[in-house]
C-alpha positions in Angstrom: 106.2 61.2 94.4 106.6 59.4 97.8 105.6 60.5 101.0 109.1 59.8 102.7 111.3 62.8 103.8 114.4 62.7 101.6 117.6 64.3 101.4 118.6 66.3 98.2 121.8 65.1 96.9 122.5 66.8 93.8 125.0 69.3 92.5 123.3 72.6 91.9 126.5 74.8 92.3 127.4 74.8 88.8 125.3 77.1 86.7 125.2 76.5 82.7 126.2 79.6 80.7 122.6 79.5 79.3 121.1 79.8 82.7 123.5 82.6 83.6 122.5 84.4 80.5 118.8 84.2 81.0 119.0 84.9 84.7 121.2 88.2 84.0 118.5 89.2 81.3 115.7 88.8 84.0 117.5 90.8 86.7 118.4 93.4 84.3 114.7 93.7 82.9 113.4 93.5 86.7 115.8 96.3 87.7 114.8 98.5 84.8 111.0 98.0 85.4 111.3 98.8 89.0 113.5 101.8 88.9 111.3 103.3 86.2 108.1 102.9 88.6 110.5 104.2 91.5 111.1 107.4 89.3 107.4 107.9 88.2 106.2 107.3 91.7 109.2 109.3 93.4 107.2 111.9 95.1 104.2 109.9 96.0 102.9 110.4 99.4 104.0 108.8 102.3 101.1 106.8 104.1 100.6 105.9 107.6 103.6 103.6 109.0 105.6 105.1 105.9 105.5 108.6 107.4 106.5 107.4 110.9 109.4 105.8 109.5 110.5 109.0 107.6 110.0 111.1 110.8 112.1 108.8 113.1 114.8 108.7 110.5 114.8 112.3 110.0 114.9 112.7 114.0 118.0 110.5 114.2 119.5 112.2 111.4 119.2 115.7 113.2 119.8 114.1 116.8 122.0 111.2 116.6 121.8 110.9 120.4 117.8 110.5 120.4 116.2 107.8 122.5 114.8 105.9 119.9 113.4 102.4 121.1 110.0 102.1 119.8 110.8 101.0 116.1 113.4 98.2 115.5 116.6 99.9 114.3 117.1 98.0 111.0 114.9 99.9 108.6 114.9 103.1 110.4 118.9 102.9 110.2 118.6 102.2 106.6 116.6 105.2 105.9 118.9 107.5 108.1 121.8 106.1 106.2 120.1 107.2 102.7 119.3 110.4 104.2 122.7 111.1 105.4 124.3 110.2 102.1 121.9 111.9 99.6 119.7 114.0 101.8 116.0 113.9 102.6 115.7 112.3 98.9 112.8 109.7 98.7 113.9 108.6 95.3 117.2 107.6 96.7 115.4 105.4 99.1 113.5 103.8 96.6 116.5 103.4 94.2 118.3 101.6 97.1 115.4 99.3 97.9 115.1 98.7 93.9 118.8 97.3 94.0 118.1 95.2 97.2 114.8 94.0 95.6 116.9 93.2 92.5 119.5 91.2 94.3 116.7 89.3 96.1 115.9 87.7 92.5 119.1 86.1 92.6 118.6 84.8 96.2 115.4 83.5 95.1 117.0 81.5 92.2 119.7 80.1 94.7 117.0 78.9 97.2 114.8 77.4 94.6 117.7 75.9 92.6 119.3 74.3 95.8 116.2 72.8 97.0 115.0 71.6 93.6 116.7 72.3 90.4 117.9 75.2 88.3 114.9 74.8 85.9 112.7 75.6 89.1 115.1 78.1 90.3 115.0 80.1 86.9 111.4 80.2 86.8 111.1 81.1 90.6 113.5 83.9 89.8 111.3 85.1 86.8 108.0 84.9 88.8 109.7 86.7 91.7 111.3 89.4 89.6 108.0 90.5 88.0 105.5 89.7 90.9 103.3 92.9 91.0 103.2 93.3 94.6 106.9 92.7 95.2 107.6 95.4 92.6 105.3 97.8 94.2 106.8 97.3 97.7 110.2 98.2 96.1 109.0 102.0 96.0 107.0 102.1 99.4 108.6 103.1 102.6 108.1 99.9 104.4 110.4 97.4 105.5 109.2 94.3 103.6 111.7 94.9 100.9 115.0 94.7 103.0 113.3 92.0 105.4 112.6 89.7 102.4 116.3 90.1 101.2 117.8 89.1 104.7 115.1 86.3 105.1 116.1 84.8 101.7 119.7 85.0 102.6 119.1 83.1 105.8 117.2 80.4 104.1 119.8 80.0 101.4 122.5 79.7 104.3 120.1 77.0 105.8 119.8 75.1 102.6 123.6 75.1 102.1 124.1 73.9 105.8 121.6 71.0 105.0 123.5 70.0 102.2 127.1 70.1 103.9 127.6 71.0 107.5 130.2 73.9 107.9 130.6 75.9 111.3 130.9 79.2 109.6 127.5 78.6 107.8 125.8 78.2 111.0 127.4 81.6 112.5 126.2 83.2 109.3 122.8 81.8 109.7 122.7 83.4 113.3 124.0 86.7 111.9 121.4 86.6 109.1 118.6 85.8 111.7 119.7 88.4 114.1 119.6 91.0 111.2 115.9 89.8 110.5 115.1 90.4 114.1 116.7 93.9 114.1 114.2 94.7 110.9 111.2 93.1 112.3 111.8 92.8 116.2 110.4 89.3 116.1 112.1 85.9 116.2 109.1 83.8 117.0 108.7 82.8 113.2 112.4 82.2 112.5 113.9 80.4 115.3 111.8 77.4 115.1 112.6 76.9 111.5 116.5 77.3 112.3 116.3 74.9 115.3 114.4 72.3 112.9 117.2 72.6 110.4 119.9 72.0 112.9 117.9 69.1 114.2 117.7 67.7 111.0 121.3 67.9 109.8 122.8 67.0 113.4 124.5 63.7 113.6 124.7 63.5 117.3 123.5 65.6 120.3 126.9 67.0 120.9 126.9 68.4 117.5 123.4 69.9 118.0 124.5 71.6 120.9 127.6 73.0 119.3 125.5 74.3 116.2 123.1 76.0 118.6 125.8 77.7 120.4 127.5 78.8 116.9 124.0 80.1 115.9 123.4 82.1 119.0 127.0 83.4 118.8 125.7 84.6 115.4 122.6 86.0 116.6 124.2 87.8 119.7 126.7 89.2 117.7 124.1 91.4 115.8 121.7 92.2 118.6 123.9 92.6 121.7 125.3 96.1 120.8 121.9 97.6 120.3 120.5 95.7 123.5 123.3 97.3 125.7 122.5 100.8 124.1 119.0 100.1 125.2 119.9 99.5 128.7 121.9 102.7 128.8 118.8 104.6 127.6 116.2 103.2 129.5 117.9 101.6 132.5 115.9 98.6 131.6 116.6 95.3 129.6 115.3 95.5 126.3 116.2 93.0 123.6 115.4 95.1 120.4 112.3 97.5 120.7 109.0 98.2 122.3 107.0 97.7 119.0 106.2 94.1 119.5 104.5 94.7 122.8 101.9 97.0 121.5 101.7 95.3 118.2 100.7 91.9 120.1 98.3 93.8 122.5 96.7 95.6 119.6 96.6 92.3 117.4 94.6 90.6 120.0 92.4 93.4 120.9 91.3 94.7 117.4 89.6 92.5 114.7 90.2 95.2 111.7 92.7 97.8 111.6 91.2 100.7 109.5 94.4 101.8 108.2 95.4 98.6 106.6 93.8 96.8 103.4 90.8 98.7 101.5 87.6 98.6 103.0 88.0 95.3 104.6 86.5 96.6 107.8 83.0 96.5 105.9 83.1 92.7 105.7 83.1 92.2 109.4 80.9 93.1 112.5 83.6 93.9 115.0 85.6 96.8 113.5 86.7 98.5 116.9 88.6 97.5 119.9 87.5 94.7 122.2 89.1 96.2 125.3 90.7 99.5 125.5 91.4 101.0 129.0 94.1 102.5 131.4 97.5 103.1 129.9 99.1 100.9 127.2 102.3 102.9 126.4 103.7 106.2 127.2 101.6 109.4 126.3 98.4 107.4 125.6 95.5 106.7 128.2 92.0 105.7 127.4 92.9 105.7 123.6 93.8 109.4 123.7 97.1 111.2 123.9 98.0 113.1 127.1 100.7 115.3 128.2 102.6 113.8 131.3 104.1 116.2 133.7 107.7 116.2 133.5 109.7 113.1 135.2 106.1 111.5 135.8 105.9 109.7 132.4 106.2 106.0 132.9 109.6 104.1 131.6 108.8 102.9 128.2 110.1 99.6 128.7 107.8 99.2 131.8 104.9 100.1 129.6 106.1 97.5 127.0 106.0 94.8 129.8 102.5 96.0 130.6 101.3 95.6 127.0 102.7 92.1 126.9 101.1 91.2 130.1 97.7 92.7 129.1 97.8 90.9 125.8 98.5 87.8 127.7 95.8 88.5 130.2 93.6 89.2 127.2 94.0 85.9 125.5 93.5 83.9 128.8 90.4 85.8 129.7 88.8 85.9 126.2 89.8 82.5 124.6 86.7 82.4 122.6 87.0 85.9 121.0 90.8 85.0 120.2 89.5 81.9 118.5 86.4 83.4 116.8 88.5 86.0 115.3 91.2 83.7 113.7 88.9 83.0 110.8 88.3 86.5 109.7 91.9 87.4 110.1 93.0 84.4 108.1 90.6 85.6 105.4 92.2 89.1 105.6 95.5 87.6 105.3 95.0 85.4 102.3 92.5 87.5 100.6 93.3 88.9 97.2 93.4 92.4 98.7 96.7 94.3 98.7 98.2 97.6 99.6 98.6 98.1 95.9 94.7 98.1 95.4 94.3 100.2 98.4 96.6 102.9 97.2 94.9 102.8 93.8 91.4 102.8 95.1 92.1 105.7 97.8 94.1 107.8 95.0 97.4 107.8 97.4 99.3 107.8 94.2 97.7 111.2 93.2 96.7 112.8 96.5 98.7 114.6 99.3 97.5 112.9 102.5 100.1 114.7 104.6 100.7 118.2 105.9 103.1 119.1 103.1 106.1 118.5 105.3 107.7 116.3 102.6 108.4 117.5 98.9 105.5 115.8 97.1 104.5 116.0 93.5 100.6 115.5 92.8 99.7 113.0 90.3 96.3 112.6 88.8 94.5 109.6 89.8 94.8 106.8 87.5 92.1 106.6 85.1 89.3 103.9 85.9 90.6 101.9 82.8 94.1 101.9 84.1 93.0 101.3 87.5 90.9 98.2 86.6 93.7 97.0 84.5 96.2 97.2 87.3 93.9 95.4 89.8 93.2 92.7 87.5 96.9 92.0 87.2 97.5 92.2 90.8 94.6 89.9 91.7 95.0 87.4 89.1 98.9 87.2 89.4 98.4 86.6 93.2 95.5 84.0 92.6 97.7 82.3 90.0 100.9 81.9 92.2 98.8 80.8 95.4 96.9 78.1 93.5 99.8 76.6 91.7 102.0 77.2 95.0 99.4 74.9 97.0 100.1 72.3 94.2 103.7 72.5 94.5 103.7 72.3 98.3 101.2 69.3 98.3 102.5 67.4 95.4 106.4 67.8 95.7 108.8 65.1 97.1 109.2 66.4 100.6 112.8 66.7 101.8 114.7 68.5 104.7 115.0 71.7 102.7 111.4 71.9 101.5 110.3 71.0 104.9 111.9 74.4 106.1 109.8 76.4 103.7 106.6 74.6 104.3 107.0 75.0 108.2 107.9 78.7 107.7 104.5 79.5 105.8 102.3 77.4 108.2 104.0 78.9 111.4 103.6 82.4 110.0 100.0 81.8 108.7 99.1 80.6 112.3 100.8 83.7 113.9 99.1 86.2 111.7 95.7 84.3 112.1 95.9 84.9 115.9 97.3 88.2 116.0 97.0 90.5 113.0 95.5 89.6 109.7 96.7 92.0 107.1 97.6 91.2 103.3 101.1 93.0 103.9 102.2 90.3 106.2 101.8 87.3 103.8 104.3 89.3 101.6 107.3 87.6 103.4 105.7 84.2 102.5 105.4 84.9 98.8 109.0 84.4 97.8 108.6 80.6 99.2 104.9 80.0 97.7 106.6 81.3 94.3 109.3 78.7 94.6 106.6 76.1 95.2 104.6 77.5 92.3 107.6 77.4 89.9 107.8 73.5 90.9 104.3 72.9 90.2 104.8 74.7 86.8 107.8 72.8 85.8 106.4 69.4 87.0 102.9 69.9 86.1 102.9 66.9 83.9 104.1 64.6 86.5 101.7 65.9 89.2 98.7 65.4 86.7 99.6 61.7 85.8 100.9 60.6 89.2 99.1 57.6 90.3 97.5 57.1 93.9 97.2 60.9 94.6 93.7 60.8 95.8 94.5 62.1 99.3 96.7 64.8 97.9 94.0 65.8 95.5 91.5 65.7 98.2 93.5 68.1 100.4 94.4 70.4 97.3 90.6 70.9 96.5 89.8 71.4 100.2 92.1 74.3 100.5 91.3 75.5 97.0 87.6 75.5 98.2 88.6 77.8 101.2 90.5 80.1 99.0 87.7 80.5 96.5 85.4 81.1 99.5 87.7 83.9 100.6 87.9 85.3 97.3 84.1 85.3 96.7 83.7 87.2 99.9 86.3 90.1 99.2 84.9 90.4 95.4 82.4 93.3 96.4 85.2 95.4 97.9 87.7 94.9 95.1 85.6 94.7 92.0 82.9 97.0 92.6 85.1 99.5 90.6 84.1 97.6 87.5 80.6 98.4 88.0 81.0 102.3 87.6 
């Protein structure tokens, strides 16, 4: 297990019949489990952003010419297409997401097999297929399921390009990257990884420039039509949507978002906004919704730019606040809490939290024994995957392809620790952590018996100690149910 950066040269394109059979079984069972849960929860209430996505999709369905620019178009368009085909049927949405989540199992196998070997790929596919949070999100109205699909597709294309440079692969990488941006409206975490990949595979600076141009062509091919449409709607240049501006401003201004992880606000002393003044986006002033006179409401793109300016000004004015809040946000991001636990503890699987506009069937809140069992499964599976994932990241033989995964995890951890620490945001990192977890399990004997690994073991136990500290801090709000 050397320290040098290596290029992986092995043929993982030919899959043995036994692997095909086993992978097919994993995919079939995974689909059966997810579609069953989707059916059981088919009428469960939509919560927070889920309801917002639903309303925006219905708005577009009823008025295709509506001027929607706040949300990125990717997921809203997905919902709109499902509603257009099947009516306002939430089960149809969940079934479509189950199909996409199941296809992601295959992509997880391909990425892991290409970086390491097919044994690791098979185990990674198995963990990915039955990881509780990934199963749960396939029946939530959140964009994570389809975003993870395209994210895995992007990394698979990048690993292929790292093995053998082909121009069409670079263009496809640009298309996949652009599609990810249309779902999440952010390129800050993806672009550095793509540039790093292209830098590692270049043979000359001339080739590097050609690769960048091909990649940008793919990105622009996806995003440009929507950008042009935004200009026609707002008379301003807006790349994708205005959501990012408010998200960045809010992420810097507030430590804890009450609407996210279960009771997490009880752990910290600063639950409210640090600064909240004047207008931050159309229709809101001093934190309250206002009615603007006709023709007087600001251009939403101007308000978007103002939120970006204020976010930047806030960070420059209050650097100590930003730095002080990084640790609690880091704890929230990596703590064992999750939206699955929140839904169980708040009874969202059994209560009607909306005004009855959706066809909702009220289910009884899960009994304490069932709730405790599910919480234990969710928490223990997360802890196991994260700890073994850390082992895999620290002890694997670094190569050009695995470097992309490690860099992506580090960049996202840094971004979310600065902005918004929410357990939901780590979900897009879990497929890659699962890949390293599968590597650690498959190579456990080599890791344990490897000589001269004191530095790596020291680093691992340091990170493990930090994670244990976070878990202990979270224990009261997660496990207090076992005391009742």
